[in-house]
C-alpha positions in Angstrom: -6.8 -20.9 -1.7 -5.8 -21.7 -5.3 -9.3 -20.7 -6.4 -9.1 -17.4 -4.5 -5.8 -16.7 -6.2 -7.0 -17.5 -9.7 -9.9 -15.1 -9.5 -7.5 -12.2 -9.8 -5.2 -13.3 -12.5 -5.3 -10.7 -15.3 -7.4 -11.7 -18.3 -4.9 -10.4 -20.8 -1.4 -8.9 -20.4 0.0 -7.0 -23.3 3.7 -6.8 -24.0 4.0 -3.3 -22.7 2.6 -4.2 -19.3 4.8 -7.2 -19.1 7.8 -4.9 -19.7 6.6 -2.4 -17.1 6.1 -5.1 -14.5 9.9 -5.2 -14.1 10.5 -1.5 -14.6 10.7 -0.1 -11.1 13.5 2.2 -12.3 14.6 3.9 -15.5 18.1 4.9 -16.7 18.7 8.6 -17.4 21.7 10.7 -18.3 22.7 13.2 -15.6 25.4 15.9 -15.2 27.1 15.0 -11.9 29.0 17.6 -9.8 31.5 16.3 -7.2 33.7 19.1 -5.8 35.5 20.6 -8.8 34.7 17.6 -11.0 31.9 17.6 -13.5 31.0 14.5 -15.5 28.2 13.1 -17.5 26.9 9.7 -16.2 24.0 7.4 -16.2 21.8 7.2 -13.2 18.7 5.2 -12.1 15.5 7.0 -11.2 12.3 5.6 -9.8 9.7 4.9 -12.5 6.5 6.9 -11.9 3.3 6.6 -14.0 -0.4 7.2 -13.5 -2.8 4.2 -13.0 -6.5 4.8 -13.5 -8.7 2.3 -11.6 -12.1 1.8 -13.2 -15.2 0.0 -12.0 -17.7 -0.8 -14.8 -15.9 1.6 -17.1 -16.1 4.5 -14.7 -12.8 5.9 -13.3 -12.9 6.0 -9.5 -9.3 7.0 -8.8 -6.0 7.9 -10.5 -2.9 7.1 -8.5 0.7 7.9 -9.3 2.6 4.6 -8.9 5.5 2.5 -9.8 4.3 0.1 -12.5 4.1 -3.6 -11.4 1.8 -5.5 -9.2 -1.0 -3.3 -10.5 -3.8 -5.9 -9.8 -2.6 -6.1 -6.2 -2.6 -2.3 -5.9 -6.1 -2.0 -7.3 -7.4 -4.8 -5.0 -5.7 -3.4 -1.9 -7.0 0.1 -2.7 -10.6 -1.2 -3.0 -10.3 -3.0 0.3 -8.4 -0.3 2.3 -10.7 2.4 1.0 -13.8 0.3 1.9 -15.1 0.2 -1.6 -15.6 -3.5 -1.2 -15.9 -5.6 1.9 -13.9 -8.7 0.8 -12.1 -10.1 -2.2 -15.2 -12.1 -3.0 -16.9 -8.9 -4.1 -14.6 -8.9 -7.2 -15.1 -11.0 -10.3 -12.0 -9.9 -12.2 -9.2 -7.3 -12.2 -7.3 -6.8 -15.4 -5.5 -4.2 -17.5 -7.6 -2.6 -20.3 -6.4 -3.8 -23.7 -8.3 -1.0 -25.5 -7.3 2.5 -24.5 -8.0 5.9 -26.1 -4.3 6.8 -26.6 -1.0 4.9 -26.7 0.3 6.7 -23.6 -2.5 5.0 -21.6 -1.4 1.5 -22.5 -0.7 -0.5 -19.3 -1.9 2.4 -17.2 -5.7 1.6 -17.0 -7.0 -1.2 -14.9 -10.6 -2.4 -14.9 -12.4 -4.0 -12.0 -15.6 -6.1 -12.5 -17.6 -6.4 -9.3 -19.9 -9.2 -8.4 -23.6 -8.8 -9.1 -25.3 -6.8 -6.4 -22.1 -5.0 -5.2 -22.6 -1.3 -5.6 -19.5 0.9 -5.2 -19.9 4.1 -3.2 -19.0 6.3 -6.2 -20.2 9.6 -4.6 -18.2 9.0 -1.4 -15.1 8.1 -3.5 -15.4 11.4 -5.4 -15.6 13.3 -2.1 -13.2 11.4 0.1 -10.4 9.8 -1.8 -7.4 11.6 -0.4 -4.6 12.2 -2.9 -2.2 13.5 -0.3 -1.7 14.3 3.4 -2.3 18.0 2.7 -6.0 17.6 2.1 -8.1 19.7 4.3 -10.1 17.3 6.4 -11.5 17.1 9.9 -9.8 14.4 11.9 -12.7 13.9 14.3 -15.2 13.5 11.5 -12.8 11.2 9.6 -12.3 8.9 12.6 -16.1 8.8 13.1 -16.6 7.8 9.5 -14.0 5.1 9.7 -15.6 3.7 12.9 -19.0 3.7 11.3 -17.7 1.9 8.2 -15.7 -0.8 9.9 -15.5 -0.6 13.6 -12.5 -1.3 15.9 -9.8 -3.8 15.1 -10.0 -6.6 17.7 -6.9 -8.9 18.0 -5.2 -10.4 21.0 -2.0 -11.3 19.1 1.2 -9.8 20.4 4.7 -9.3 19.0 8.0 -8.7 20.7 10.4 -5.7 20.3 13.1 -8.1 19.0 10.7 -9.2 16.2 10.0 -5.6 15.3 13.8 -4.8 15.1 14.2 -7.8 12.9 11.4 -6.7 10.6 13.1 -3.3 10.1 16.3 -5.1 9.0 14.5 -7.6 6.8 12.4 -5.0 5.0 15.5 -3.0 4.3 17.0 -6.0 2.5 13.8 -6.3 0.4 14.2 -2.9 -1.3 16.2 -3.5 -4.5 14.5 -0.5 -6.2 15.5 1.8 -3.4 19.1 0.6 -3.6 19.2 1.6 -7.3 17.3 4.9 -7.1 16.9 6.1 -3.5 13.4 7.1 -4.6 11.0 4.3 -3.6 9.0 3.6 -0.4 8.5 0.1 0.8 5.9 -1.8 2.8 6.1 -5.2 4.2 3.6 -7.6 5.7 5.0 -9.8 8.5 3.6 -12.4 10.8 3.8 -11.3 14.5 6.8 -13.7 14.8 8.7 -11.7 12.2 8.3 -13.8 9.0 8.1 -11.7 5.9 5.0 -12.6 3.8 5.1 -9.8 1.2 7.2 -6.7 0.4 6.4 -4.2 -2.2 8.1 -0.9 -3.4 6.5 2.1 -5.0 7.0 5.9 -5.4 3.9 6.3 -3.2 4.0 5.0 0.3 0.2 4.4 0.2 0.5 2.5 -3.0 3.2 0.2 -1.4 0.7 -0.4 1.4 -2.1 -1.2 -0.9 0.1 -3.6 -2.9 0.9 -5.7 0.1 -2.7 -5.7 1.4 -3.8 -6.7 -2.1 -1.2 -9.5 -2.2 -2.5 -10.8 1.1 -6.1 -10.7 -0.1 -5.2 -12.5 -3.4 -3.5 -15.2 -1.3 -6.4 -15.5 1.1 -4.3 -14.7 4.1 -6.1 -13.4 7.2 -4.5 -10.3 8.6 -5.5 -10.4 12.3 -2.1 -11.9 13.2 0.1 -9.7 11.0 2.1 -6.5 11.2 2.3 -3.9 8.5 5.7 -2.3 8.4 6.6 0.8 6.4 9.9 2.3 5.4 9.0 5.9 6.3 6.7 8.0 8.5 3.3 6.7 9.4 0.4 9.0 8.3 -3.2 8.6 9.3 -4.0 7.1 5.9 -1.7 4.2 6.5 -3.3 3.5 9.9 -6.8 3.8 8.3 -5.9 1.4 5.5 -4.6 -1.1 8.0 -7.7 -0.9 10.2 -10.0 -1.3 7.1 -8.2 -4.6 6.4 -8.1 -5.8 10.0 -4.3 -5.4 10.6 -3.8 -4.8 14.3 -0.3 -3.3 14.3 1.5 -0.7 12.1 5.2 0.0 12.5 7.7 2.1 10.8 11.3 3.4 11.0 10.1 7.0 11.3 7.6 9.0 13.3 3.8 8.7 13.2 1.8 11.9 12.8 -0.6 13.1 15.5 -3.6 12.1 13.5 -2.1 8.6 12.9 -1.8 8.2 16.7 -5.4 9.4 17.1 -6.6 7.0 14.5 -4.7 4.1 16.0 -6.1 4.8 19.5 -9.7 5.1 18.2 -9.6 2.2 15.7 -7.8 -0.4 17.8 -4.5 -0.3 15.9 -1.1 -0.4 17.7 1.1 2.3 16.2 4.9 1.8 16.6 7.4 4.4 15.4 11.2 5.0 15.3 12.0 1.2 15.0 15.7 1.7 14.7 18.6 -0.4 16.1 17.2 -1.6 19.4 14.8 1.3 20.2 11.2 1.9 19.4 8.2 4.0 20.6 4.7 2.5 21.0 2.1 5.2 20.6 -1.3 3.4 20.9 -2.5 0.1 22.3 0.9 -0.8 23.8 -0.3 -4.2 25.2 0.4 -5.8 21.8 4.1 -5.2 22.1 5.5 -7.3 25.0 
């Protein structure tokens, strides 16, 4: 396991990136109105900056993210978008130390793939979805996902009480949200409810990629884990979970119709509205007993 972890340590980390790793929020001056009172105050806002992911010097994606855990984000993105099949396909992931302009420092990450691993660049150009408003055909997308990776097979089950505990535990693992109110969170739990990783980001998909990347770096198999998110469950989140072999996705809010269809087709249990002592299971309910 230690060898797997060391493969993804950044080659060089400049001082700016080291600073950004802890900068999930920034302090700004605001004019605050409260009834008839007007005052100037300092407030915390979520830090958002672009991250370009490169393979062999070619940019394959630009994601708007909260700086920090960038290597995990890149690795999780590559796995969940099926650019690579396993962490073994990657030789190194590191921030670029030479960038064309100062503003790009800390915001470009370069991936070196193993010899013989050819990234599907044309598919990435066509099918990397930047938002849930993209015009795509659900049926065709499900078929493509099935062709790429098949159905998730796992006989592991979890209990409603464990899911309720996961919701509470994830909420306590969101210091950035407590400060800003502007960050999504994702957590990776064992089916028994033990928190393995929690990550925050301005993008819910980035938070998911970060926890999936963290698990990949640690060499943790995902067939007996639950992906829990702090907001609604879109189809992209279910698709990412399926690509990495996660059998159950849960969240405190609603799933979309396409998320339910993806879950049903790809073998992923989708659980929504996990609040208090209530929840709804939308697909493959046998995993919640």
